[in-house]
Backbone as CSV, one residue per row, in Angstrom:
resi,resn,N_x,N_y,N_z,CA_x,CA_y,CA_z,C_x,C_y,C_z
1,MET,-12.987,101.569,54.133,-13.105,100.585,53.340,-11.555,100.366,52.841
2,LEU,-10.871,101.193,52.314,-9.638,101.324,51.604,-8.913,100.585,52.817
3,HIS,-9.223,100.723,54.302,-8.216,99.734,55.315,-8.362,98.300,55.220
4,ILE,-9.573,97.901,54.820,-10.337,96.591,55.369,-9.335,96.014,54.030
5,ALA,-9.269,96.323,52.981,-8.693,96.062,51.476,-7.265,95.779,51.793
6,MET,-6.551,96.641,52.384,-5.230,96.427,53.007,-4.567,95.369,53.644
7,SER,-5.448,95.241,54.766,-5.368,94.257,55.624,-5.979,93.018,55.320
8,ALA,-6.922,92.637,54.320,-6.961,91.580,53.565,-6.010,91.267,53.017
9,THR,-5.125,91.982,51.817,-4.153,91.661,51.069,-3.160,91.257,51.754
10,VAL,-2.664,92.227,52.993,-1.692,91.616,53.849,-1.811,90.244,54.532
11,MET,-2.859,90.056,54.789,-3.297,88.400,55.595,-3.125,87.281,54.765
12,ILE,-3.477,87.458,53.393,-3.737,86.837,52.410,-2.167,86.774,51.846
13,GLY,-1.088,87.459,51.995,-0.048,87.398,51.638,0.861,86.664,52.534
14,LEU,0.547,86.934,53.899,1.428,86.071,55.310,1.090,84.527,55.097
15,VAL,-0.329,84.201,54.841,-0.910,82.901,54.436,0.068,82.101,53.469
16,SER,0.077,83.039,52.372,0.319,82.628,51.428,1.984,81.942,51.691
17,MET,2.291,83.144,52.417,4.327,82.890,52.349,4.175,81.778,53.469
18,PHE,3.642,81.625,54.787,3.451,80.524,55.463,3.582,79.190,54.547
19,LEU,2.275,78.968,53.869,2.331,77.943,53.176,3.506,77.199,52.190
20,HIS,4.103,78.405,51.838,5.161,78.399,50.612,6.232,77.734,51.392
21,TRP,6.791,78.714,52.752,7.512,77.899,53.691,7.531,76.556,54.186
22,SER,6.242,76.499,54.693,6.154,74.886,55.541,6.242,73.875,54.327
23,ALA,5.998,73.864,53.354,5.985,72.819,52.348,4.710,72.051,52.595
24,PHE,4.009,73.213,52.662,2.172,72.787,52.681,1.710,71.863,51.559
25,GLY,1.330,70.803,51.849,0.786,69.903,50.050,1.809,69.266,49.347
26,THR,3.197,69.590,49.633,4.284,69.056,48.219,3.593,67.378,48.861
27,ARG,4.276,66.951,47.889,4.744,65.072,47.816,5.991,65.183,47.837
28,SER,5.922,63.917,48.635,7.581,63.117,48.863,7.929,62.672,47.519
29,ALA,9.222,62.880,47.377,10.102,62.279,46.514,10.521,60.915,46.795
30,GLU,9.962,60.284,47.615,10.391,59.137,47.790,9.836,57.816,47.140
31,GLN,10.698,56.867,46.175,10.147,56.138,45.310,9.155,54.784,45.874
32,GLY,9.485,54.902,47.506,8.791,53.737,47.864,8.867,53.056,49.577
33,VAL,8.338,51.993,49.830,8.401,52.225,51.743,8.819,50.649,51.791
34,LEU,9.621,50.581,52.639,10.420,49.461,52.931,9.918,49.190,54.289
35,ARG,9.163,47.567,54.381,8.429,47.332,55.675,9.366,46.186,56.274
36,LEU,9.791,45.882,57.741,10.570,44.534,57.943,10.044,44.478,59.387
37,HIS,10.245,42.954,60.010,10.279,42.784,61.195,11.490,42.710,61.551
38,PHE,11.960,43.274,63.030,13.188,43.247,63.315,13.700,42.932,64.835
39,ALA,14.234,41.609,64.858,14.093,40.935,66.191,15.420,40.880,66.670
40,GLY,16.347,42.019,66.603,17.637,41.561,66.608,18.422,42.862,67.986
41,ASP,19.896,42.518,67.536,20.395,43.942,68.786,20.806,44.914,67.968
42,ASP,21.771,45.697,68.227,21.935,47.021,68.050,23.290,46.696,66.987
43,THR,24.051,45.791,66.713,24.587,45.095,65.730,24.115,44.629,64.719
44,GLY,22.742,44.199,64.581,21.764,43.802,63.638,21.142,44.798,62.919
45,ARG,20.891,46.322,63.956,20.303,47.396,63.566,21.152,48.296,62.709
46,GLU,22.614,48.187,62.952,23.778,48.544,62.151,23.622,48.037,60.960
47,ALA,23.417,46.857,60.765,23.478,45.814,59.571,22.305,45.961,58.762
48,VAL,21.316,46.557,59.389,19.799,46.791,58.401,20.526,47.996,57.863
49,ALA,20.677,49.365,58.933,21.011,50.307,58.360,22.126,50.554,57.376
50,GLY,23.153,49.857,57.227,23.970,49.549,56.323,23.772,48.920,54.805
51,ALA,22.570,48.273,54.933,22.215,47.625,54.148,21.188,48.609,53.023
52,ILE,20.540,49.099,54.004,19.745,50.065,53.178,20.229,51.387,52.649
53,ARG,21.538,52.061,53.556,22.360,52.981,53.080,23.300,52.801,51.978
54,LYS,23.623,51.330,51.391,24.150,50.893,50.427,23.454,51.065,49.292
55,HIS,22.204,50.874,49.136,20.901,50.317,48.070,20.175,51.856,47.591
56,CYS,20.309,52.786,48.695,19.330,53.728,48.639,20.056,55.068,48.474
57,ARG,19.429,55.833,47.993,20.114,57.220,47.679,19.796,58.139,49.184
58,SER,18.564,57.984,49.871,18.027,58.756,51.035,17.022,57.581,51.462
59,PHE,16.927,57.843,52.852,15.726,56.899,53.661,15.534,57.736,54.714
60,GLN,14.522,57.312,55.388,13.807,57.850,56.766,13.127,56.936,57.256
61,LEU,13.043,56.731,58.629,12.793,55.762,59.621,11.150,56.412,59.577
62,ALA,9.949,56.076,59.037,8.846,56.767,58.964,7.770,55.974,60.460
63,ALA,8.541,54.873,60.680,7.619,54.690,62.006,8.330,53.086,62.225
64,ALA,7.876,53.483,63.826,8.472,51.753,64.065,7.981,51.660,65.375
65,ARG,7.397,50.438,65.459,6.458,49.972,66.689,6.597,48.625,66.988
66,LYS,6.387,48.225,68.449,6.517,46.659,68.840,5.120,46.380,68.840
67,GLY,4.732,45.164,68.582,3.415,44.472,68.717,3.246,43.950,70.320
68,ARG,4.178,42.942,70.463,4.240,42.683,71.815,5.673,42.467,72.502
69,ALA,5.680,42.430,73.621,6.846,43.099,74.457,7.871,41.772,74.120
70,ASP,7.328,40.737,74.032,8.448,39.766,73.410,8.615,39.422,71.820
71,GLY,8.022,40.458,71.074,7.738,40.257,69.979,8.663,40.856,69.100
72,PRO,8.815,40.927,67.811,9.915,41.771,66.963,9.230,43.234,66.775
73,GLU,10.255,43.874,66.521,9.953,45.584,65.933,9.548,45.478,64.720
74,GLU,8.434,46.480,64.308,7.926,46.471,63.037,8.395,47.901,62.815
75,LEU,9.468,48.108,61.643,10.190,48.938,61.098,9.861,49.543,59.410
76,VAL,9.147,50.918,59.583,8.818,51.443,58.290,9.732,52.526,57.862
77,TYR,10.252,52.173,56.338,11.402,53.410,55.995,10.769,53.891,54.830
78,ASP,11.069,55.045,54.727,10.838,55.579,53.390,12.031,56.129,52.747
79,VAL,11.816,55.494,51.101,13.476,55.104,50.671,13.373,55.799,49.547
80,ASN,14.357,56.001,49.028,14.682,56.476,47.342,15.632,55.749,46.578
81,LEU,15.417,54.446,46.136,16.769,54.092,45.482,17.625,54.066,44.778
82,ARG,18.990,54.027,45.006,19.824,54.539,44.008,19.593,53.582,42.449
83,ASP,19.352,52.586,42.749,19.106,51.937,41.018,17.538,51.263,41.358
84,PRO,16.863,51.711,40.687,15.424,51.271,40.828,15.134,49.657,40.961
85,SER,15.791,48.809,39.798,16.132,47.902,39.098,16.752,46.727,40.482
86,GLY,16.921,47.148,41.239,18.027,46.414,42.251,17.334,46.779,43.606
87,ALA,15.706,46.466,43.488,15.164,46.628,44.820,15.014,45.387,45.146
88,ASP,14.979,43.936,44.228,15.029,42.632,44.531,16.307,42.159,45.283
89,VAL,17.340,42.981,44.960,18.666,43.027,45.454,18.843,43.160,47.232
90,LEU,17.935,44.292,47.340,18.121,45.034,48.515,17.233,44.315,49.522
91,VAL,16.103,43.720,49.019,14.926,42.705,49.841,15.860,41.386,50.216
92,ARG,16.545,40.920,49.313,17.156,39.672,49.854,18.336,39.816,50.255
93,GLU,19.241,41.237,50.444,20.384,41.221,51.423,19.536,41.303,52.811
94,LEU,18.816,42.067,52.790,17.865,42.334,54.045,17.421,41.028,54.945
95,SER,16.577,40.595,54.102,15.984,39.014,54.386,16.977,38.401,54.862
96,ALA,18.080,38.026,54.613,19.528,37.292,55.093,20.018,37.752,56.113
97,THR,19.685,38.751,56.336,20.391,39.471,57.728,19.843,38.625,59.199
98,LEU,20.592,38.457,59.881,20.050,38.071,61.098,19.011,38.481,62.059
99,GLY,17.751,38.471,62.161,16.601,38.866,63.130,15.967,39.441,62.438
100,VAL,15.988,39.609,61.155,14.830,40.229,60.096,14.124,39.307,59.363
101,SER,12.941,39.700,59.289,11.850,39.007,58.894,11.158,39.412,58.144
102,GLY,10.256,39.292,57.223,8.847,39.695,56.482,9.191,41.301,56.058
103,VAL,10.560,41.204,54.977,10.924,42.296,54.403,9.786,42.326,52.982
104,ALA,9.564,43.440,52.989,8.394,44.208,51.754,9.228,45.507,51.408
105,LEU,9.082,45.537,50.133,8.840,47.212,49.374,8.273,47.111,48.435
106,LEU,7.505,48.199,48.817,6.465,48.580,48.107,6.689,50.008,47.092
107,PRO,6.510,50.488,46.194,7.031,51.513,45.147,5.697,52.102,45.988
108,THR,6.347,53.475,45.549,5.239,54.629,46.164,3.451,54.575,45.513
109,ALA,3.530,54.442,44.451,2.245,54.276,43.614,1.813,53.295,44.166
110,ARG,1.992,52.364,44.949,0.923,50.944,45.469,0.912,51.596,46.761
111,VAL,1.420,52.172,47.447,1.293,52.453,48.662,-0.156,53.254,48.746
112,GLY,-0.322,53.910,48.294,-1.839,55.136,47.643,-2.959,54.302,47.367
113,GLU,-2.670,52.970,47.098,-3.683,51.956,46.627,-4.143,51.410,47.953
114,ALA,-3.434,51.034,48.497,-3.488,50.281,49.572,-4.421,50.619,50.381
């Protein structure tokens, strides 16, 4: 009986360590989701990344998809803004970039509601 109890204790400990190290169930620290449609070349892609880099402390491309072969690519970024009050500036700057349309920045709290 003692052998079973010790084995179970070791198994629970191993599972607990795995869940801790894999960051299971943790929430992202990102402040929002940036969505845009992009129909440009590599130069335009660098302009988009530069604008995001300028206004965001961190960002990660979460999804990219192309609806039609001749249509724009939809890009979705998880972003952490340097200054949350500068979100409008980021949206305007991206909207003015050649090949970019449909720019939307949603706060993380609103994303969960959708």
